[in-house]
N, C-alpha and C positions, 0 to 999 in steps of 0.2 A: 840909272846907273851912277856910279861914283868913281873916284880915282884914289889909288893908293898913295898916301902922303909920302912914304919912304922911297918908293921906286918909280913913281910917276906913271904907273900903268893904270889903264882903265880896268876897273873892276866890273865884271859881268856876272850878274846873278845866275845861279844854277840850282836846279831842284835836287834835293836829296831826300831819300826815304829813311826814316829812323823809327825805331820802336818807341811807342809812346806809352801813355798810361793804360791801365787795364781796360777801360771802355773802348779805346781805340788802339788796336794792336800795331798799326802802321800809320805814321803821319808824315807829311811833306813839309820841309822847311827850305827857305832860301839860304844859300851858302856862297860867299864870295870866293873868287879864284885868286890864288896867290902864285905868280910865276907859272901859270898854266896848270897848277895843281890846287885842288880845293883846300881851303884852310880848315883846320879842325874846328868843329863847332863845340864850343865850350859853354856849358850852361852857366849863366851868370845870375847872380841874385839881384833882384830888384832893390831899388833903394828902400831901405827900411825893413827888408825881409831877409832872413838868413837863407843860405843855400840849403836846399832840401836833399840834394843828391850829390854829396861830395865824392862818393866812390865812383860814380859815373864820370865825373869830370877828370879824376885822376886816370881812369882807364883810357879815356879819349886822348889825354896828353901823352900817355906812354905809348900808344899805338902810332905807327907811321901813317902819314897822310897817304891816301889812295883815292882812286876814282869813286865818284858817288855810286852807291849801291844800296839796296834795301837792307836795313838793319832789323833783324828779327830777334825777338827776345828768346832766351834759352828755354823758357817754359812753353813756348809755342813750337819748338823744334821737335820735341819728343811727344808723340801721342801716347795716351795711357796704355794703348795696346802694344806699344813698341814700334809703331810705324808712323812715318811722317804723313800728314794728311794728303799732301800732293802725291806721294808715292802710292798711298792706298787708292786715291782716285784714279791714278794712272793704271793701277792693277785692275780695277773694276772695268775701266774702259777697254783694256786689252782683252779681258775675259769676254766682254760683250762682243767685241769685234771678232774674236775667235769663234764664238758660238754662232754669230751671223754668217761667217765664212763657211763654217761646217754645214749650216742649214742650206745655204745656197749651193754648196757642192753636192749635197745629197738630194737636192731637188725638193725638199720639204720645208715648210715654214713653221715657225714657232708662234704659238698664241697662248692665251691664259689657260686654256684647257690642258696644255702640256705641263703646266706647273703643278706639282703635287700639293694638295691642301693638307694642312695638319688635321689629325684626328680630333674628334670632339672629346674623347676620353683617353686618358693615359693609363699605362699599365696593361697587364694581360687581360684578354677578353675571350669570351666564348660565343659561339654563333648559334642562333635558333631561327626557325622559320615560322612566320606568322601568315596565315591565310586570311585575306580580306575579300569580300564580295565586290568591292569597288575601291581601287587605290589609284585613280587617274591623277589626282592632284598631289600625290606624295612624291617628292623628289628624292633622288639619291643623295646621301650624306645628310638627310634630314635628322634632327635630333630625336632621341628616345628619352622621354622624361618619366620620372617616378617621384611623386610627391613634390613636384616643382624643380627637382634637380635633374640635370642631364646625366644619364647613366649609360648611354650608348648612342649608336648612330645606325642609319639605314645603309647597308652595303650594296644591296641589289634588289631590284623589283622585276620579276618575271611573270609571264602569263602561264598558269598551270591548267589544271582540269576545270575550266570555267571559273577559276578564282585567280586572284593576284597573290603570288607567293613573294613575300617580303622577307629578305634575309637581314636579321638584326645582329649587330655585334654589341654585346653587353659586357660591362665590366664584371670581372669575377667577384668583385665585392658585393654584387647584387645577385641574390639567389631567388628565383621564382618557383612557385609550385604549379602543378598541372591544372589547378583550379583558377589560375590567374586569367585576367582578361586584358585585351588590348583594344584601343580605340584611336582612330585617326581624327585629330582635332586641328583647329586653326589657332594661330597665335593672336589673330585679330580678325574682324569680319572680312577684311581683304588681305589678310596676312598669309604666311606660308603654313604648310601642313607639317605636323609632327605626330609621332606615335606616343600616346599616353598609356602607360602600364598601370593596371589596377591589380595589385597583388592579392592572391587568394591565401586562405589559411589551411586548406585541405589538399591532399594529394601528395605525390612525390615531388622531389626537387627536379627542375628541368636542367638538362645538361647539354653538351655539345651535340648539335644535330637534331634536337627535339623539335616538335611542331605543335603550334596552337591552331586548331581548326577554325572554320568560320563560325562554329557554334559559340566560340569564346571571343569573337571579335565583332566590331561594329564600326560604322563610319558616321561621324557627326554631320548633320546637314550644314552646308555652307551657303554663302550668299549666292553663288551661281545657281544652285538648285532652287533657292527661294525665288530668284528672279525668273528662272525658267518656268516654275510653277505659276507665278503671277502672270507671266506672258501667256501661258496656255489658258488660264482662267479668263483673262481679259479678252483675248482674241478669238478663242474658240471654245470656251467653257460655259459655265453657268451664266456669266454676264450676258453673253450673246443670247441665251435662251430667255433671260429676263427682258432683254430689249425686244425680242420677238413677241413676248407676251404683252408688253406695254403697247407695241404697235398694233397688235390685234385688238386690244381693248379700246384703243383710240378709234379704230375703224368701227368696232361694234357699238360704241357709245355715241358716235356722231349722229345726231338727229333722233336719238332714242332716249333722251334724258328723262322724259316723263315716264316711260315704261320702266326704265331702270329705277327711278324713284319709287314707283309703285311696287316693283319687285323687292326692293330693299325693305319697304314698309311691311310687306307680307312676311318676308324672311324674319324681320325683327319680331313680328307677332308669333310666328311659329317657334322661334327660339325661346321667347318668353314663356309660351305655353309649355314647351318641353321642360323648361327650367322649373315651372310650377309642378309638373308631374314627375320631377326627379325622384322623390321617394317611391312612387309607384314603379318607376323604371328600375330603381335599385332593387325593390322586392322582386320584380320580374326577373331581373338578372340573377338574383340569389336562387329563385325557384328553378330557373333554367340550369343553373350550376348543379343543384341537387338532382334534377332530372337526368342531366348528362352523367353524373356520378352513378346514379342508379342504373342507367342504361349500360354504362361501362361494366358495372358489376354483373349485370344479367346478360352480358354479351354472349356467353356460351349458350344460355337458354334461348336467346333470340335467334342465334344462328341455327340451333337445332330445330326451332319452330319454323323458321323460314325453309329449312330443308324439308320438313314434313309438309309444309304448305305447297311444296312443289307438286306432290301427288294430288292434293286437293285441287290445285289449279288445273292439272291435267284432266281430272274428272269433270270439273266444271266446263272445261273447254269441249270435252266430248258431249256433255249434256247441254250445250249452248242452244241448240235448236229447240229442244224440249222446253228449256227455260223461257225462251222467247215465245213459244206457243202458250205456256202458262201465263206469262205476263199479258199476252194479248187476251186470253180468256178472262183474266182478272180485270182487264180494262173494260171488256164487254159487260162483265158482272157489275162493275161500278156504274156503268151507264144505265143499267136496268135497276140496280138497287137504290140509286140516288132518288129517282122519282117515287119508288115505293116507300122509301123512308120518309119522304116529304108528305106522302098521302096518309100514312098511319102514325104520323108523329103525335098528333093530338090524342088518339086513342092510346098510344103507348104511354104517354105522359099521365093520362088518367089511371091506367092500370098500375103504373108504378106508384101513384099516390095512394090507391087502395092497398097495394101491397105494403106500403109503409105502415098503414094502420095495423095490418096483421102482424108484421114484424115487431111493431111496438108492443102489441099484446103478448107476443111470445117472450119478448125481453122482460116484460113485467111479471110473467108467470114462470120465470126461469127457476125460482126456488121450488115451486111445485113440480116442475118437470124434473128437477134434480132428485126430489124425494121419490117420484115415480120410477125413475131409472134405478135408484138405489134399491127400491122394493123388488123390481124385476131381477136385479142382480142377486138379491138374497133368495128370491124364489128359485132361481135357476140353481143356486148352490144347494138349497135344501132338496130340490127334486133329484139332483144327482145322488144325494145320500139316501133318499127314500126309494130309489129304484135300483135294487141290486140286479134285476133281470132286464128283460127287453121291453117291459110294459109297466104301467103304474095307473092306479085308479085314484082319483082325487076329486074333490068338490071345489068349485070356484064360485065365490060370491062377490058380486059387484055392488057397491053402494053408490048410487047416483043421486046427486042433489041438484034438482033443476034450478033452484035459486042460485046456487053457486055457478052453474053453467051460464045462467043469464048474466050474472055479475062478471063472469070471466069474459063473455063476449063484449060487454060494455066497457071493459078495461078496469073494473073495480076488483079489489081483493076478495076472494071467496070467504064466506063466513064459516068458521070452524067452531064446533061445539066444544064446551069446556071439557078437558080431559082427553080430547082426541087430537091427533096430528093431521095436518092438512095433507091432501094428496089422495091417490087412489087407494081403495081398500079391497 
């Protein structure tokens, strides 16, 4: 504290708020009191520095001294929108209090779901219905995208005739044809779902109220489906079967290592041999293929033959007793003929050896026999011409050569005189 030199009163410091430079809108300064009233604060220049704000000093001198109060700059009093910040804040507080009072009076509470959200597309839209076989992960207000751009949003998802009917609001700037497709995809492996449109080039343009059926829609697999499938496979699928097979193999192989080794060696030998015979197996397969083709071509004939064989089978069935009797007789004949054949076998072999000699002689004289037969044929033809009636008289002369017969019996060629032909005369 200090004292005033002119009046001898104690000067008590007092705080005063004043507008400051731009970074600080309000600043606090100490101001001495003069006769119970604050003395005007005049900006003074430091030694060696000129006064930077002479207009502010003149304004403070011209104004009457008053109690300390906040000094606000003129540029802070008017908001760009025409409202003072404090007034605008008070207006918001009053509106919030009014809404809260109205909610309590009506017995209903307000939450974020009651606040309307802005639409994803601006401008006029038209609505179509898309049917999906599965749309459980598709939320309402989900975006509808085309070539990476958002062209609509999901307005409603309802359950129809065993399908999910999704109502889409599309911008009128986007026109789709009836051959277009729609697919539910994910923004990320664990992201949200959206509808991806795949435009078609054929068909009519879709309008208000048109529908894309399930034939033109699909759902991309998500991480949930993948995890569910993996869980099914691991806990109750093929992995459990593989574990069971391994356990059974362990039980079967325990104490049977030698037998298993021998079995594997034999199996290796069999597979090797089969591999060596692969060309033959290939030829066999080709032959079986040709056989089956031939049987397929002759199937009508085979069917007819089997039908005709039915009567034959019936006849054989009726003659079964006689056939059995015949077979028994043949059996008895075999029991008798077998000893007889054994007893006459040597004689039969000798007779066949002699017959071989006779047959060899006949083969050697086949030319003479041919001439004899030709002569008989000529004689028969001439006799038909010489007998116009029912009888004929003729003389027949035989020329026999004993030497020729002897040579014929010994296997030599008969001697023929010069100028004569061999054979009968």
